[in-house]
TORFI-812194 format. One record per residue (C-alpha): residue number from 1; residue in three letters; chain; x, y, z. Coordinates in steps of 0.25 Angstrom, whole numbers. Each point is the difference from the previous one (the first is absolute). Layout:
NUM, ALA, A, X, Y, Z
...
This chain:
1, MET, A, -11, -23, -57
2, ILE, A, -8, -13, -4
3, ARG, A, 2, -5, -14
4, PRO, A, -12, -5, -8
5, GLY, A, -2, -15, 1
6, ARG, A, -8, -10, 8
7, LYS, A, -6, 5, 13
8, ARG, A, 9, -3, 11
9, SER, A, -4, -8, 12
10, GLU, A, -1, 8, 13
11, GLU, A, 7, -11, 8
12, SER, A, 12, -1, -10
13, ARG, A, 1, 16, 0
14, GLN, A, 0, 0, 15
15, ALA, A, 11, -11, 1
16, ILE, A, 9, 7, -10
17, LEU, A, -2, 14, 7
18, SER, A, 3, -7, 14
19, ALA, A, 12, -8, -6
20, ALA, A, 6, 13, -6
21, ALA, A, -1, 7, 13
22, ASP, A, 5, -11, 8
23, LEU, A, 12, -2, -9
24, VAL, A, 4, 14, -1
25, GLY, A, 1, 0, 15
26, GLU, A, 9, -12, -1
27, VAL, A, 9, 2, -12
28, GLY, A, -1, 15, -3
29, TYR, A, -5, 7, -12
30, ALA, A, 13, -4, -8
31, GLY, A, -2, -14, 3
32, LEU, A, -15, -1, -3
33, SER, A, -4, -7, -13
34, ILE, A, -12, -4, -7
35, GLU, A, 5, -14, 1
36, GLY, A, 1, 1, 15
37, ILE, A, -14, 6, 1
38, ALA, A, -5, -11, -9
39, ALA, A, 6, -11, 8
40, ARG, A, -4, 6, 13
41, SER, A, -15, 3, -4
42, GLY, A, -1, -14, -7
43, THR, A, -4, 7, -13
44, GLY, A, 7, 0, -14
45, LYS, A, 9, 12, -5
46, GLN, A, -9, 1, -12
47, THR, A, -12, 3, 10
48, ILE, A, 8, 11, 7
49, TYR, A, 5, 6, -13
50, ARG, A, -14, 0, -6
51, TRP, A, -5, 8, 12
52, TRP, A, 12, 9, 3
53, PRO, A, 11, 5, -10
54, SER, A, 11, -1, 11
55, LYS, A, 4, -3, 14
56, ALA, A, -2, 15, 4
57, ASP, A, -14, -1, -5
58, VAL, A, -3, -12, 9
59, LEU, A, 6, 8, 12
60, LEU, A, -8, 12, -4
61, GLU, A, -13, -7, 1
62, ALA, A, 4, -7, 13
63, LEU, A, 4, 14, 6
64, ALA, A, -12, 7, -5
65, ALA, A, -9, -11, 5
66, LYS, A, 7, 0, 14
67, ALA, A, -1, 16, 1
68, ASP, A, -15, -1, -4
69, LEU, A, -2, -11, 11
70, HIS, A, 8, 6, 11
71, ILE, A, -2, 15, -2
72, PRO, A, -15, 3, 1
73, ILE, A, -6, 14, -3
74, PRO, A, -5, 3, 14
75, ASP, A, -12, 9, 4
76, GLU, A, 3, 4, 14
77, GLY, A, -8, 12, 0
78, SER, A, 10, 11, -2
79, TYR, A, 12, 3, -9
80, PRO, A, 11, -1, 10
81, ALA, A, -6, -14, 5
82, ASP, A, -1, -5, -14
83, LEU, A, 14, 4, -4
84, ARG, A, 6, -6, 13
85, ALA, A, -7, -13, -3
86, PHE, A, 4, 0, -15
87, LEU, A, 15, 3, 4
88, ALA, A, 0, -10, 11
89, ALA, A, -4, -11, -9
90, SER, A, 9, 5, -12
91, PHE, A, 12, 1, 10
92, ALA, A, -3, -13, 6
93, LEU, A, 1, -7, -14
94, GLY, A, 11, 9, -5
95, ARG, A, 9, -5, 12
96, LYS, A, 0, -14, -3
97, PRO, A, 14, -4, -6
98, GLN, A, -7, -9, -11
99, VAL, A, -9, 12, -4
100, ILE, A, 12, 10, 0
101, GLU, A, 8, -9, -9
102, VAL, A, -11, -2, -10
103, LEU, A, -3, 15, 0
104, ARG, A, 15, 3, -3
105, ALA, A, 1, -10, -11
106, LEU, A, -13, 4, -7
107, MET, A, 4, 15, 1
108, ALA, A, 14, -4, -6
109, GLU, A, -7, -8, -11
110, ALA, A, -9, 12, -3
111, GLN, A, 12, 9, -2
112, ILE, A, 7, -9, -10
113, ASN, A, -12, -6, -7
114, PRO, A, -10, 11, -5
115, ALA, A, -11, -10, -4
116, PHE, A, 0, -6, 14
117, GLY, A, 2, 14, 6
118, GLU, A, -14, 4, -6
119, ARG, A, -6, -13, 6
120, PHE, A, 6, 3, 13
121, ARG, A, -5, 14, 0
122, THR, A, -14, -4, -3
123, GLY, A, -1, -13, 7
124, PHE, A, 6, 4, 13
125, LEU, A, 4, 15, 2
126, GLU, A, -12, 6, -6
127, ARG, A, -9, -10, 8
128, ARG, A, 6, 4, 13
129, ARG, A, -1, 14, -3
130, GLU, A, -15, -2, -4
131, ALA, A, -2, -7, 14
132, LEU, A, 6, 12, 7
133, GLY, A, -8, 9, -9
134, VAL, A, -13, -6, 5
135, LEU, A, 3, 4, 14
136, VAL, A, 4, 14, -4
137, GLU, A, -13, 1, -9
138, ARG, A, -8, -5, 12
139, ALA, A, 6, 11, 9
140, ARG, A, -3, 11, -10
141, THR, A, -14, -5, -1
142, ARG, A, -1, 0, 15
143, GLY, A, 6, 14, 1
144, ASP, A, 12, -4, 9
145, LEU, A, 11, 0, -11
146, PRO, A, 10, 12, 2
147, PRO, A, 2, 9, -12
148, ASP, A, 15, -3, 0
149, PRO, A, 6, -9, -5
150, ARG, A, -7, -3, -12
151, PRO, A, -5, -14, -2
152, GLY, A, 10, -4, -10
153, THR, A, 11, 5, 9
154, VAL, A, -6, -8, 12
155, ALA, A, 3, -13, -9
156, ASP, A, 14, 5, -4
157, LEU, A, 4, 3, 14
158, VAL, A, -6, -13, 6
159, PHE, A, 6, -9, -11
160, GLY, A, 12, 8, -3
161, LEU, A, 4, -2, 15
162, ILE, A, -2, -15, -1
163, TRP, A, 8, -1, -14
164, TYR, A, 11, 9, 5
165, ARG, A, 2, -9, 12
166, VAL, A, -1, -13, -7
167, LEU, A, 9, 4, -12
168, ALA, A, 9, 11, 5
169, THR, A, 3, 0, 15
170, ARG, A, -5, -13, 4
171, GLU, A, -4, 7, 13
172, PRO, A, -12, -7, 8
173, ILE, A, -14, 3, -4
174, ASP, A, -5, 1, 15
175, ASP, A, -12, 4, 7
176, ALA, A, 6, 14, 4
177, LEU, A, -1, 3, -15
178, ILE, A, -15, -2, 1
179, ASP, A, -2, 10, 11
180, GLU, A, 9, 10, -8
181, LEU, A, -7, -2, -13
182, VAL, A, -14, 1, 7
183, SER, A, 4, 13, 7
184, LEU, A, 6, 6, -13
185, LEU, A, -11, -5, -10
186, ALA, A, -13, 2, 9
187, ALA, A, 3, 13, 7
188, GLY, A, -10, 10, -3
């Protein structure tokens, strides 16, 4: 969430997002501070607080930007191929230790801070569901979307599996899961 005020410099914004992502990998979420982000990015604390209400919000924007950049919405010509490409990119990003730590920290923050939780749902979770929804809708239009499971259940299964492994079991998000999910979700 961006607070009203002066327009931010894109260079400063990128420096802040990069600094936050780098620092969380070095010091963890608990050790991350606005002061540290400001020092690393070469900006002032006031600048960061003007644009983001908390360190969680800085990380949220950094994570959402990374997901948008690294997880394309492919058009491979068929639902199974689109789904496979989307899952491969999602799993590749979701296997990175730094990303896993940020995901865990933001989900934890979302559970204890209702205002941040709403921003996390709309700024990240819903954006990822919408990206997957583009593939599902394209498959429906092409006529290669199986009748079951329903589109919302597809998203629940894909992201539920990722979150369950990231948060609960800490089992790997490996490529074998891609084959299993494509077989399960694209059978028809």
